[in-house]
C-alpha positions in Angstrom: 120.8 -128.0 -77.5 119.6 -124.9 -78.9 115.5 -125.2 -80.1 114.6 -123.0 -83.7 111.4 -122.1 -81.3 108.5 -123.9 -79.3 106.8 -125.5 -81.5 110.3 -127.5 -82.6 110.6 -127.4 -78.5 107.4 -128.9 -78.5 108.0 -132.1 -81.0 111.2 -133.0 -79.4 109.5 -133.4 -75.3 106.7 -135.3 -77.0 109.0 -137.9 -77.7 109.8 -138.1 -74.1 106.0 -139.1 -73.3 105.3 -141.3 -75.7 104.2 -143.9 -72.2 100.9 -141.6 -72.8 99.9 -141.8 -75.9 96.4 -142.6 -77.4 94.9 -142.9 -73.6 91.7 -141.8 -73.0 92.8 -140.7 -69.2 95.3 -137.6 -70.3 94.9 -134.6 -70.8 97.4 -132.2 -72.0 97.3 -128.8 -70.1 99.6 -125.7 -70.9 101.2 -123.3 -68.8 100.0 -120.1 -70.7 101.4 -118.1 -72.5 104.5 -119.3 -73.9 103.5 -123.1 -72.6 100.9 -123.2 -75.3 102.9 -123.2 -78.6 104.7 -126.1 -76.8 101.9 -127.8 -76.0 100.3 -128.2 -78.7 102.8 -129.8 -80.1 102.9 -132.2 -77.5 98.7 -132.7 -77.1 98.8 -133.7 -81.1 101.1 -135.7 -80.9 100.2 -138.0 -78.1 96.7 -137.7 -79.3 95.1 -135.3 -76.1 92.7 -133.2 -76.0 94.7 -129.7 -75.2 93.7 -126.2 -72.3 95.5 -124.3 -70.5 95.6 -123.7 -66.7 96.0 -120.1 -65.8 97.4 -119.4 -62.7 98.6 -116.1 -61.0 100.4 -116.1 -57.8 99.8 -113.6 -55.0 102.7 -111.5 -54.7 103.0 -109.6 -51.1 102.4 -106.2 -51.5 105.4 -104.1 -51.7 107.3 -107.7 -52.5 105.8 -109.1 -55.4 107.8 -111.8 -56.4 107.1 -113.0 -52.7 104.1 -115.5 -53.3 102.2 -116.1 -50.4 99.4 -117.6 -52.8 97.9 -118.7 -56.0 94.7 -118.6 -57.8 94.0 -121.2 -60.5 92.0 -122.3 -62.9 88.6 -123.9 -61.4 88.3 -121.4 -58.8 91.7 -122.5 -56.9 92.6 -120.8 -54.3 95.8 -122.2 -52.7 97.4 -119.7 -49.5 100.8 -120.3 -48.1 98.8 -119.7 -44.3 103.1 -119.6 -42.9 104.1 -116.6 -44.7 100.6 -114.3 -44.6 101.0 -115.5 -40.5 105.1 -114.3 -40.7 103.9 -111.3 -42.1 101.0 -110.4 -40.5 99.2 -109.3 -43.4 96.1 -108.0 -43.0 92.4 -110.3 -44.6 91.4 -107.2 -46.1 95.0 -106.6 -47.5 94.9 -110.3 -48.9 91.4 -110.0 -49.7 91.7 -107.3 -52.0 95.5 -109.3 -53.8 93.1 -112.5 -54.3 90.3 -110.2 -56.3 93.3 -108.1 -58.5 94.2 -111.3 -59.5 91.1 -113.1 -60.2 90.0 -110.4 -62.7 93.1 -111.0 -64.3 92.6 -114.4 -64.7 88.7 -114.2 -65.4 89.7 -111.4 -68.3 92.5 -114.2 -69.4 90.2 -117.1 -69.7 87.8 -114.9 -70.8 90.3 -114.2 -73.8 91.9 -117.5 -74.0 88.5 -119.9 -73.6 86.1 -117.7 -74.7 82.4 -119.0 -73.1 84.0 -122.6 -73.0 84.3 -124.2 -69.8 87.4 -125.5 -68.3 88.2 -128.7 -68.2 87.5 -131.8 -65.6 90.4 -132.8 -64.1 89.4 -135.0 -61.5 90.9 -139.1 -62.1 92.5 -137.5 -65.2 96.3 -137.8 -65.6 97.5 -134.2 -66.6 100.5 -133.4 -68.2 101.6 -129.8 -67.6 103.7 -128.2 -69.5 106.0 -124.8 -70.5 108.2 -124.0 -72.0 110.5 -124.2 -69.4 111.8 -124.5 -65.8 114.2 -122.1 -64.1 113.3 -121.0 -60.4 109.5 -123.4 -61.4 108.0 -120.7 -59.2 104.5 -121.0 -61.3 104.7 -124.7 -61.8 105.0 -124.8 -58.5 101.4 -122.7 -57.8 100.1 -124.3 -60.8 100.6 -128.4 -59.7 99.8 -126.9 -55.9 96.2 -125.6 -57.3 95.5 -128.5 -59.9 96.4 -131.5 -56.6 93.5 -129.7 -55.3 91.1 -130.6 -57.9 91.9 -134.4 -58.1 94.1 -136.1 -60.9 95.0 -139.1 -60.7 98.2 -138.1 -61.7 99.7 -134.1 -62.7 103.0 -135.1 -65.1 105.2 -131.9 -65.1 106.8 -131.8 -68.8 108.9 -128.8 -70.6 111.8 -129.0 -73.2 113.8 -127.3 -70.6 115.1 -127.0 -67.4 117.6 -125.9 -64.8 118.7 -129.3 -63.3 117.9 -128.7 -59.8 114.4 -127.8 -60.6 114.2 -130.2 -62.4 114.7 -132.5 -59.3 113.1 -130.8 -56.6 109.3 -131.7 -58.4 110.3 -134.9 -58.8 108.9 -134.8 -54.8 105.6 -132.3 -56.3 104.4 -133.9 -59.4 103.6 -137.6 -59.7 106.8 -137.7 -63.4 108.5 -135.9 -63.8 109.7 -134.8 -67.8 112.5 -132.4 -68.0 113.8 -133.0 -72.1 117.4 -131.5 -71.6 118.7 -129.7 -68.5 122.0 -128.1 -69.4 125.0 -127.5 -66.5 125.1 -124.5 -66.6 121.7 -123.4 -67.1 122.1 -119.9 -66.7 118.1 -119.0 -68.5 115.0 -120.2 -70.6 115.8 -118.3 -73.3 119.1 -119.5 -74.5 117.9 -122.1 -75.2 115.9 -121.1 -78.2 117.0 -119.6 -81.6 113.5 -117.9 -81.4 111.9 -117.1 -77.9 109.4 -113.8 -79.2 106.5 -113.9 -77.1 103.8 -115.5 -77.2 100.7 -113.5 -78.1 97.6 -113.9 -77.0 96.1 -114.4 -80.2 98.1 -117.3 -81.1 97.3 -118.5 -77.6 93.8 -118.7 -78.7 93.8 -120.2 -82.3 96.0 -123.1 -81.2 93.0 -123.9 -78.7 90.5 -123.5 -80.9 92.8 -125.5 -83.5 93.3 -128.3 -81.4 89.7 -128.4 -79.9 88.7 -128.9 -83.4 89.5 -133.4 -83.5 88.4 -133.4 -80.0 85.3 -134.0 -77.8 84.4 -131.3 -75.0 86.4 -132.1 -71.6 84.4 -129.6 -70.1 84.0 -129.5 -65.9 81.0 -131.1 -64.2 80.6 -132.9 -68.7 78.7 -130.0 -69.4 
């Protein structure tokens, strides 16, 4: 199955998430940027509020693909102490990487959310949405960071995913919905007719449009 674009993929994914429709505890969080058009369709179909959950991987200097932790929306820091210890990464180097990624995360928060506060996820059922799962590294960091904020339940939901990666998330999330798990998988983009990059402007527009129909879901009830 090949989706025309992310919006169509989102509508298909929503059809697999009907048990979460019309529930006051449900919140849909998208991983920007590609996850936002997908999550917008999911949120609309489920009549749930939509926001973004920003995650920045903390890469080991010189080996950036190797994560030594992650930071996320809401001031959450998750460190892989084993990697830090094993590689002997000095604290000042670690702090420099955190500071650089925190600056980028805050920049994106301003672009996407403006002056709106991050959502309060405590006690909520949170559906984390992206446009696909390949290795799952970003989603894994998102789940770990989100768990620190006390949601009642975390649901990982994607239109397309590598079968083995989706299976791995069964141990990390409370529910996993991979709408399609083709074998062989190869890459997320192969399963989309249009997989062009989602722009910051599109993210902002979809979030604003989604917010029009919902009451604020701000941190601490502000």
